N, C-alpha and C positions, 0 to 999 in steps of 0.2 A: 399568415400561417397557411399558405396554400398547398404545401407539399404534404403528401400522405406520410403517416408515420411508417408505413411499410416500405415506402420508397427510401425514406431516410435510413432505416435499419439495414436495408439491402445493400447499402454502399459499404458496409463493414463485412468483409469476407474472412471467415476463419481460415487459418493456415496451420501448418504443423507447429509453428512457434508462437502464434498469436491466437488468443481467445478473445473474441470481440465483446464478451459480456459486459466489460467495463464501459465500452462505448454504448452498448444497448441501454444500460442503466442511466448513463448521462443523457442520452437523447430522449429517453422516456420522461425523465424529470423535466427537461427543458420543454418538451412538447406540452406537458401539463401546465407549466408556468406560462408559456406563450398562449395556450388556449385561454387561460385565466385573463391575461392581458387583453386579448381580443374580445372576450365576452364580458369583460369588466366584472369578474367574479372576485370575491374576497380572498381566494386562495393565494394569489401572488402577494397581496398585502400581508397575509398571515405568515407566509414564508419569509419575507423580508424582515418583519418584526421579530420573528423567532430567531433567525440566523444572522441578522446584521444589526438588530436593535434599531432599525429605522421604521418609523411610522409613515407608511406610504398611503396616501389617499387615492381613491379610484380616479378622481379628477386628474391626477398627475400621471396616470398610466401611459398616455400617448408619448411621453418623453422617454420611456424605457424601451430598450432593445436587448433581447436575449439571444445569444449565438453560442455555437460550439466550435471548438478548434479554430478560432479566429486568429489570424496572423498579426503578430506584433514584432517589433524589433527592440533589442536591448541596447544599452549604451555602447556595447562592443559591436553593434550591428549584426548580432546573431538573431536568428529567427526563434520566436517563442509562440507556442500555441496553447494558451490556457484551455482547460477542458470546457469551462463555462465562463462566458463573459456577460455580465449584466451591466449595460451602459445607460446612464442617465445624462441629463444635460450638464451635470456638475461632477459626476463621479463614475469610476470604473470599479466593479466588484469582480475579482478574478477568483474562481473556485477550481482547485485541483481535485479531481475525483479519483478515488481508489476503491476497488472492491476486494479482489484477491491479491493484487500485486502491491509491491511496496513503492516508496518514493524513488524516482530515477535520479541518477547522478550524471554530471557532465564534467568534462575536462575544459578548463578555461586557461588560455595562454595569457599571462600577465605581460606588462610592458617590458619587464626584464627577461622575458622568455621563459620564466619559471611557470610551472603548471599547478593550478589549484583545482580541487574538486568541489563543485557546488551542487546542491540539490535543486529540485524543481521550484520550490518556494523562493530560494535565493535567486534563481534565474528570473522569476516573475517580478521580484523586487527591483530588478535592474531594467524592467521594461520602461521605455521612454514614452510618455504620454503628453497630450496637450497641456501646457502649463496652467491653463485655466481650469483644469480638472484635477481631482485627487484620486487615489486608488486605495483599495483594501484587498487583502489577500486572505483566502480561507482554504482549509483542507477538509475535504469530505471523505471519510473512510468507513469501511465496514468494521474494522478492528481498532482496538486501542493502539496508541503509539506513545513513545517516550522521547520523541525528537524535540529539540529546542530550536526556536527560530528567533533567538535574541538579536541576531544580526539583521533581521528583517523588520524595520520599524512599521511597515504597513501591514504586517501579519496581525490579524485580529483574533481568529479563533479556529479551533478544530471542531468540526461537526461530525456526527455519526449518522449512518444511514438509518439506524434504529430511531433517531430523532425525526428524520423525514417521515418514516413510517408512522410514528406516533402523531405527527402533525396531520397527515392525510387521513389517518384512522378516525380522528375526532372531527374531521371537516365534513360538512354536509353540502353536497353539490347544489348549485342554484337551479338545476334542471336535470332531466333524465340523461342528457348527453354527458354533462360533467360528472354526474354520479357514476355513470358507466365507466368513464375513463379512470376515475378514482378507484373504483372497485377492481379494475383490471391491474392497475399499478400495485394495489395492495396484494393481490394474488401473486403477481410477479415477485415482489419483494419477499413474500412468505416462502415461495418456492426456492428462492436463492439464499435463504437464511439471512436476510438483511433486517430482520426484526430483532426485538430484544430476545436473546436466546433463552430457551427453557431448559432447565436442568432436569434430566430424566433419570430413571432408575439405573441406566448404564454407568452412572457416576461411580457407584460402589465398586463394580468390577474394573472400571477404568482406573481408579485410584490404586487398586491392588496391582493391576498390570504395570502401571507407572512405577510403583515402588519396586516391583520385580526387575524392571528394566534398569533402574538406578542401582539396584543391588549388584547386577551384572557389571555395570560400569565401575562401581566401587572395587570389585574384584580385579577387573582389567587394569585399572589405574594404580593398583597397589605399588607397582615398581616405577611409576612415573610421577615426578614431582607435580603436584596440582593444588589448586585452590578452588573451593566451591564458589559458584557465581549464580545468582538468581535475580529475577526481576519480574515485572508484570507480564513480560512477553517471552521470557526465556528461563531455562533451568539447565545448569551444566557445570563444567569445570574448566578453569584456565589451566593450560600447560605452563609450568613455571620453569625457566632456565636462566641461570645467572642473574637473578633478580628481575628478569623481564618476562613478559607473557606473549610468546610468539604464536600461541594457538589456543583454541577454545573448542571443546566438544560438548554437545548437549542437544536440547530440543527447543524449538520455537513454539512448542505445543501444537505442531501441525498434525501429529498423529500417524503420518505415513512415512516419516523418515527422521533420521538424526542428521546433524550437521557437524562438520569439523571446519572451523574458521581458521584460516592462516593469515597472520598479521605481520610476519617477518617479510621485509622487502625482498630479500633474495628468494625466498620460497614462493612468494606471490608472483614475482617475475618469471621464475622457472615454470610454475604451473600455467601462467598465462601463455607461455610459449610451448607448453606440452599439455594441452587440454585433455588429451586422451588418457593420461595416467590415472586420473580419477574422474568419476562423474561429478561435475560441478560447474561453477561459473565465476568469472571475474566480476566483482561487484563495483569496486572503486580502486583507486590507486594503491591503497594499502590493505586490501581485503580480497581474498579468494576463498570461496566456500565449496567444500566437497560434500557429497551426500551419501548416506547409507539408506537406500530405499528398502523398506521392510519387505514389500511384495516382490521386488525384483530379486532379492536374496532368499526368498521363500522362508523368511525368518520365522514366521508364525507356525510353519509346518514342522519345524525342527524340534527335537527334544532340547531340554535346558542346556545340556553339555555342548551340543552342536551349535546352539544359538550363541553361547559364550565364545566358542572357537571362531565362529564367523565374524562376530562383532570385534573380537580381539584382533583378528588379522587386519581388519579395516583401520582400526585405531592405531595399531602398531605401524602399519604402512605409512600413515600420515605422520606419526611421531618420529619415525626413523628418518623421514625426509627432512624434518626440522633439524634433527640432530646432525644430519649430514651437512647441512648448509649454515647452521646457526653459528 
């Protein structure tokens, strides 16, 4: 571990479209673990026991190698770069890391030239490795998720950054150097909201505001066939037409915007080719998401009637596009 952590982090340059904080978090965690391997401290062993259920002795540390963004190839000869690769003499541990972003999706061309959408975990499942070794897949995120990886037999578990925080918070460094690194990592995670979140007094006003928002949505959707939809990560309404659900409007509990999901193939293809019609993005083959940004629309500065009118126009514009093409 000869390279300075500052040199490592400086390779990630922020751009208009890319926030490197996810890379920073990954590199900081790996730096801690590599430091533990080098100095033969219990931290790496504690990490492996907590997150992979493997009891690693300090004597076996020399066989482990931890890297980020290491290049592998899938059975289709496509490149794959797991965020963290922990390699031992007998095993690969691939960890996909997320902080604010969601799982990425890729188009895969099948032998019959049809296209299938796969996520990152499914792509790592397809990584070809030395037959003398086995592999395990993990997902490390800041937020909860409800994705299923049943098609990935090597997927073991979903980890949370708050669990990493809990691990290092209870860990006592073997000397001043490791204690300092642990302390700085804890402060970083606290600053980035990667600990167990605390519920504050704003909850009361927040719940009142959320109820008011959905009261407006109820009024707007009175003339539109809909069905309520809610889960741990979302709250909203499906747009129902001819027994199908070509759209969904609601919130992912982000706080700064609403989303309108388009699921109809014709609408998705149209918006993919006309991205300037709405602020949004093409997520995968059958999903295009448009956004209503509260700040950009000065929503909170408006009175209740104007808020309703502004929100209604955005929803109706999306709904009318569905009616036009459905």
